SEMILO-410275 format. One record per residue (C-alpha): residue in three letters; x, y, z; residue number from 1. Coordinates in steps of 0.001 Angstrom, whole numbers, m for minus. Example, Ala and Ser with C-alpha at 12.3 -4.5 7.8 and 13.67 -1.06 7.14 Angstrom:
BEGIN
> type  c1  c2  c3  seq
> ALA  12300  m4500  7800  1
> SER  13670  m1060  7140  2
//
This chain:
BEGIN
> type  c1  c2  c3  seq
> MET  21888  m83202  m19267  1
> LYS  24545  m80588  m18569  2
> ILE  23414  m77451  m16732  3
> THR  25362  m74281  m15976  4
> LEU  25944  m73725  m12248  5
> VAL  26940  m70385  m10724  6
> LYS  27074  m70465  m6938  7
> GLY  27442  m66704  m6533  8
> ASP  28799  m65072  m3399  9
> GLY  27706  m64276  152  10
> ILE  25356  m67085  1180  11
> GLY  25102  m68199  m2451  12
> PRO  27622  m71069  m2333  13
> GLU  26001  m72488  830  14
> ILE  22425  m72511  m423  15
> ILE  23352  m73693  m3918  16
> GLU  25520  m76500  m2533  17
> ALA  22635  m77618  m304  18
> THR  20309  m77490  m3308  19
> CYS  22667  m79620  m5396  20
> GLN  22906  m82192  m2605  21
> ILE  19114  m82425  m2420  22
> LEU  18855  m82773  m6208  23
> GLU  21412  m85576  m6103  24
> ALA  19470  m87349  m3342  25
> SER  16297  m87033  m5412  26
> GLY  17848  m88871  m8347  27
> ALA  17779  m85901  m10718  28
> SER  21022  m87040  m12406  29
> ILE  22285  m83625  m13471  30
> GLU  25757  m82955  m14817  31
> TRP  26845  m79509  m13686  32
> GLU  29166  m77177  m15556  33
> GLU  30273  m74863  m12781  34
> VAL  31380  m71348  m13585  35
> VAL  33272  m69852  m10660  36
> TRP  32337  m66271  m9858  37
> ASN  35101  m64020  m8569  38
> GLU  33823  m60749  m7144  39
> GLU  37320  m59297  m7431  40
> SER  37090  m59690  m11215  41
> PRO  33427  m59467  m12221  42
> ASP  33662  m60970  m15706  43
> VAL  30311  m62232  m16983  44
> GLU  31640  m63689  m20244  45
> PRO  32318  m67221  m18886  46
> ILE  28770  m67346  m17491  47
> ILE  27298  m66119  m20765  48
> GLU  29254  m68599  m22870  49
> SER  28288  m71504  m20599  50
> LEU  24603  m70593  m20737  51
> LYS  24744  m70286  m24509  52
> ARG  26105  m73828  m24655  53
> ASN  23833  m75468  m22112  54
> LYS  20652  m73372  m22500  55
> VAL  19740  m73930  m18818  56
> GLY  21374  m72612  m15665  57
> LEU  21018  m72454  m11882  58
> LYS  22514  m69416  m10191  59
> GLY  22982  m68226  m6632  60
> PRO  22778  m64577  m5575  61
> ILE  25584  m62214  m6559  62
> THR  26312  m59028  m4618  63
> THR  25731  m55746  m6449  64
> PRO  27702  m52767  m5043  65
> VAL  25398  m49961  m3882  66
> GLY  25953  m46600  m5541  67
> LYS  29330  m47525  m7048  68
> GLY  31329  m50340  m8623  69
> PHE  30279  m52714  m11386  70
> ARG  26762  m52891  m12769  71
> SER  24380  m55597  m11540  72
> ILE  25430  m58982  m12910  73
> ASN  21798  m60113  m12825  74
> VAL  20708  m57211  m15041  75
> THR  23683  m57719  m17347  76
> LEU  22910  m61413  m17866  77
> ARG  19244  m60714  m18569  78
> GLN  20055  m58055  m21127  79
> ARG  22993  m59784  m22826  80
> LEU  21113  m63102  m23137  81
> ASP  17728  m61442  m23743  82
> LEU  16173  m63238  m20776  83
> TYR  13185  m60987  m21130  84
> ALA  10640  m62765  m18900  85
> GLY  11079  m62958  m15147  86
> VAL  8738  m65460  m13497  87
> ARG  8355  m65219  m9721  88
> PRO  5738  m67378  m7986  89
> ALA  4390  m66505  m4538  90
> LYS  2598  m69424  m2901  91
> SER  1566  m70096  691  92
> LEU  3782  m72836  2143  93
> ILE  3723  m71928  5830  94
> PRO  1002  m70582  8166  95
> GLY  892  m66800  8174  96
> ARG  m1237  m63705  8063  97
> TYR  m2663  m64797  4715  98
> GLU  m3773  m68251  3601  99
> ASN  m3964  m69989  241  100
> ILE  m2053  m67355  m1716  101
> ASP  m1034  m68593  m5147  102
> LEU  239  m65734  m7311  103
> ILE  2622  m65486  m10240  104
> ILE  4408  m62256  m11088  105
> ILE  5655  m61934  m14666  106
> ARG  8287  m59200  m14904  107
> GLU  9727  m57623  m18056  108
> ASN  13473  m58003  m17563  109
> THR  15278  m56049  m20258  110
> GLU  14153  m52411  m20343  111
> GLY  12325  m49820  m18231  112
> LEU  14303  m47970  m15563  113
> TYR  16799  m50844  m15446  114
> SER  17940  m50122  m18999  115
> GLY  21044  m48501  m17506  116
> VAL  20744  m45263  m19482  117
> GLU  21676  m42742  m16823  118
> HIS  24203  m39987  m16265  119
> PHE  25035  m37025  m14079  120
> VAL  23685  m33638  m15090  121
> GLY  26307  m31373  m13645  122
> LYS  27710  m31965  m10180  123
> ASP  24581  m32283  m8062  124
> ALA  21940  m33928  m10246  125
> ALA  21564  m37219  m12080  126
> GLU  19147  m38402  m14727  127
> SER  17886  m41894  m15595  128
> ILE  15906  m42652  m18735  129
> ARG  12996  m45100  m18668  130
> ILE  12722  m46958  m21953  131
> ILE  9497  m48767  m22851  132
> THR  8998  m50200  m26334  133
> ARG  5942  m51633  m27984  134
> SER  7819  m54753  m29084  135
> ALA  9115  m55621  m25598  136
> SER  5732  m54819  m24043  137
> GLU  3917  m57068  m26493  138
> ARG  6449  m59839  m25984  139
> ILE  6153  m59876  m22178  140
> VAL  2359  m59561  m22150  141
> ARG  1998  m62385  m24664  142
> PHE  4425  m64505  m22637  143
> GLY  2277  m63815  m19564  144
> PHE  m948  m64882  m21246  145
> GLU  665  m68032  m22655  146
> TYR  2076  m68833  m19210  147
> ALA  m1383  m68285  m17720  148
> ARG  m2860  m70781  m20152  149
> LYS  m139  m73333  m19466  150
> GLU  m592  m73019  m15700  151
> GLY  m4393  m72968  m15799  152
> ARG  m4666  m69376  m14577  153
> LYS  m7973  m67564  m15034  154
> LYS  m7045  m63892  m14725  155
> VAL  m4217  m61599  m15822  156
> THR  m3624  m58171  m14261  157
> ALA  m1390  m55616  m16001  158
> ILE  358  m53073  m13745  159
> HIS  1117  m49494  m14769  160
> LYS  1177  m45814  m13771  161
> ALA  m403  m44525  m16955  162
> ASN  m2248  m41740  m15146  163
> ILE  1123  m40016  m14571  164
> LEU  3597  m41694  m16946  165
> LYS  1312  m41227  m19911  166
> CYS  3839  m42067  m22633  167
> THR  5788  m45015  m21200  168
> CYS  3127  m46646  m19062  169
> GLY  499  m45506  m21547  170
> LEU  2260  m47475  m24275  171
> PHE  2583  m50550  m22045  172
> LEU  m1088  m50441  m21049  173
> GLU  m2278  m49883  m24622  174
> THR  m206  m52856  m25767  175
> ALA  m1460  m55059  m22932  176
> LYS  m5082  m54299  m23793  177
> SER  m4433  m55099  m27441  178
> VAL  m2746  m58449  m26705  179
> ALA  m5488  m59400  m24225  180
> GLN  m8005  m59464  m27079  181
> ASP  m6220  m62547  m28432  182
> TYR  m6992  m64453  m25205  183
> PRO  m10767  m64242  m24671  184
> ASP  m10619  m67311  m22396  185
> ILE  m8635  m65363  m19759  186
> GLN  m10032  m62452  m17791  187
> PHE  m7991  m59252  m18142  188
> GLU  m7791  m56169  m15965  189
> ASP  m5308  m53402  m15199  190
> ARG  m4267  m51727  m11953  191
> ILE  m2228  m48644  m11083  192
> ILE  934  m49687  m9239  193
> ASP  366  m47855  m5953  194
> ASN  m3219  m49052  m5735  195
> MET  m2058  m52575  m6567  196
> CYS  336  m52585  m3603  197
> MET  m2545  m51644  m1323  198
> GLN  m4893  m54208  m2885  199
> LEU  m2349  m57012  m2469  200
> THR  m2056  m56350  1253  201
> LYS  m5849  m56226  1662  202
> LYS  m7085  m59066  m547  203
> PRO  m4306  m60926  m2362  204
> GLU  m6702  m63783  m3066  205
> ASP  m8339  m61600  m5744  206
> TYR  m5283  m61862  m7989  207
> ASP  m3865  m64670  m10073  208
> LEU  m1137  m63728  m12572  209
> ILE  374  m60248  m12636  210
> ILE  2327  m58725  m15543  211
> ALA  4494  m55667  m14926  212
> THR  7322  m53608  m16324  213
> ASN  10801  m54076  m14893  214
> LEU  10891  m51892  m11783  215
> PHE  7244  m52429  m10853  216
> GLY  7644  m56193  m11270  217
> ASP  10737  m56179  m9087  218
> ILE  8935  m54338  m6295  219
> LEU  5729  m56373  m6489  220
> SER  7548  m59711  m6438  221
> ASP  9242  m58775  m3155  222
> LEU  5926  m57529  m1750  223
> CYS  4256  m60822  m2665  224
> ALA  7151  m62751  m1130  225
> GLY  6374  m60923  2107  226
> LEU  2776  m62102  1921  227
> VAL  3844  m65763  1960  228
> GLY  6660  m65700  4523  229
> GLY  9568  m63751  3089  230
> LEU  12298  m63853  479  231
> GLY  13547  m67152  1835  232
> LEU  10640  m68752  m32  233
> ALA  10888  m66666  m3208  234
> ALA  11919  m68649  m6259  235
> GLY  12641  m67103  m9627  236
> ALA  13248  m67924  m13279  237
> ASN  14332  m65862  m16275  238
> PHE  13292  m67022  m19734  239
> GLY  14530  m66025  m23158  240
> LYS  13863  m67507  m26565  241
> ASP  15996  m70599  m25939  242
> ILE  17799  m70014  m22611  243
> ALA  16403  m70277  m19078  244
> LEU  18209  m69209  m15918  245
> PHE  16826  m70124  m12487  246
> GLU  17765  m68245  m9325  247
> PRO  16398  m67228  m5906  248
> VAL  14903  m63748  m5765  249
> HIS  16767  m62713  m2606  250
> GLY  20205  m61145  m2368  251
> SER  23553  m62485  m1206  252
> ALA  23159  m61499  2498  253
> PRO  26931  m61452  3168  254
> LYS  26463  m60877  6912  255
> TYR  25047  m64417  7181  256
> LYS  27821  m66029  5159  257
> GLY  29258  m69110  6850  258
> LEU  26856  m69006  9821  259
> ASP  24684  m71951  8705  260
> ARG  21618  m69735  9136  261
> ALA  20614  m69083  5520  262
> ASN  17318  m70484  4292  263
> PRO  17983  m72678  1221  264
> LEU  14366  m72968  84  265
> ALA  14322  m70078  m2407  266
> ALA  17248  m71670  m4228  267
> LEU  15712  m75138  m3966  268
> LEU  12313  m73962  m5211  269
> SER  14080  m72269  m8132  270
> ALA  15694  m75634  m8878  271
> VAL  12240  m77233  m8711  272
> MET  11109  m74782  m11404  273
> MET  14174  m75813  m13391  274
> LEU  13327  m79512  m13065  275
> LYS  9832  m78874  m14409  276
> HIS  11322  m76901  m17293  277
> ILE  13576  m79791  m18342  278
> GLY  10825  m82393  m18068  279
> LYS  11569  m83910  m14656  280
> GLN  8131  m83243  m13176  281
> ASP  8053  m86382  m11018  282
> ILE  11286  m85480  m9245  283
> ALA  10119  m81876  m8843  284
> ARG  6912  m83102  m7225  285
> ARG  8808  m85352  m4797  286
> ILE  11009  m82457  m3706  287
> GLU  7949  m80238  m3220  288
> GLU  6391  m82949  m1051  289
> ALA  9597  m83248  977  290
> ILE  9667  m79476  1496  291
> ALA  6050  m79534  2725  292
> VAL  6879  m82259  5271  293
> THR  10020  m80467  6461  294
> LEU  8258  m77137  6944  295
> LYS  6076  m78709  9647  296
> ASP  9089  m79307  11910  297
> ARG  10067  m76114  13734  298
> ASP  13152  m77829  15125  299
> VAL  14772  m78041  11690  300
> ILE  13541  m74984  9769  301
> THR  15543  m71758  9824  302
> PRO  14815  m68767  12104  303
> ASP  13347  m66606  9300  304
> LEU  10538  m69176  9069  305
> GLY  9938  m69219  12809  306
> GLY  12066  m72269  13527  307
> THR  15132  m73050  15597  308
> GLY  17046  m75004  12987  309
> SER  19742  m74188  10464  310
> LEU  20588  m74485  6799  311
> SER  22181  m77876  7347  312
> SER  19281  m79198  9436  313
> MET  16791  m78199  6729  314
> ARG  18975  m79733  4037  315
> ASP  19353  m83000  5933  316
> ALA  15631  m83215  6716  317
> ILE  14646  m82671  3081  318
> ILE  17230  m85208  1897  319
> LYS  15874  m87769  4353  320
> VAL  12318  m87380  3086  321
> VAL  13120  m87169  m608  322
> SER  15420  m90191  m411  323
> SER  12665  m92254  1173  324
> LYS  10349  m91449  m1758  325
> ARG  12689  m92704  m4490  326
//
C-alpha cells in the first residue's frame, strides 16, 4: 500500500531513512509517497493532501520556532485533519530505575491550551484561552476505553485539575465519569495532574492506560518516556476518523544533525505501531524482536541508551537480525 512519508528536519531525515531501510529489510513492502518539507517555506498543504489520499503516514520531527515564527506543524496537522487521539506507549525495553513499565498515554490532540486562541493584552501581557468541549472530551475518553479493550488493559485513569480549573477540567472529568459507566469491565479512576506526576515517579506500576487533555497529556507522555529510558524510545501515533499519522514523540534536535548520534528507535517503534495498524502484525513482531536483541549490545546502541554505538551501527544491527528472521 502507499503511505505518506515526511522526513522532517534536524535529525528527522536520518532517523526516518534508517527506519525505512529496516522496514525494507523486514519485507514490509511499502510504497512511499514522500512529501518534502522545506523549513524555509512551511506549507502544510502538500502533507495534508497526501494524507487525505493515503490515510496513513509516517513523519519525522519538524522544528517549531520558539516564541516566534510559524505555528507548530504538528499541531496544525492534528487540527486540520482532526487527528484527535494521540497514543503514546511507554514500555520498559532497557534496564533502568524502574522495571516492567507498560503504560499507554491517550492524549486529546485538538483543543485545550493548544487551541491557538491567544493574543497580547496591551504591550506587556498576553492571554491564552483554554477550550474544552463536551463533545471532544467524550470522543477522546471513549477512544481511550475502546483502545483499552482492544489492548487488554484493565484500568483507565483520567487526568485533570478540576479542583482549580472547575469549568474546563470539571467538564472533562464529568464527561469521563459518564463515559466510564459504559465500560463496567474496565476499572476507572481519576487523578489530579500534579499528584499524578508524583505518583508516576513513585509507583508507575500502579497505572495502565491514562487519558488526558492536550497539555497534560503532552507533559505526562514525556514524563513516562523518562521512566523507560528517554525520548529516544518514545513512539507516537495520532488517530482521526479515517487517517492515522505515526511519528516519534521527540523533537528535531538540530544540534545532532549529521553526527550519526541520533537514536532511531522512537521513529522505528512508531513505524512498528503503523505496521500493526495496517495489518502487518507478523513483521511488526519481528522488528520488535530484533530491537530487543540489539538493545543488549552496548557496542552498537547509541549514547543516550548507555552505549558506545551510533545511529548507523544500531540500524545495521537491527537489519542483520530482522533479515535473518525472514
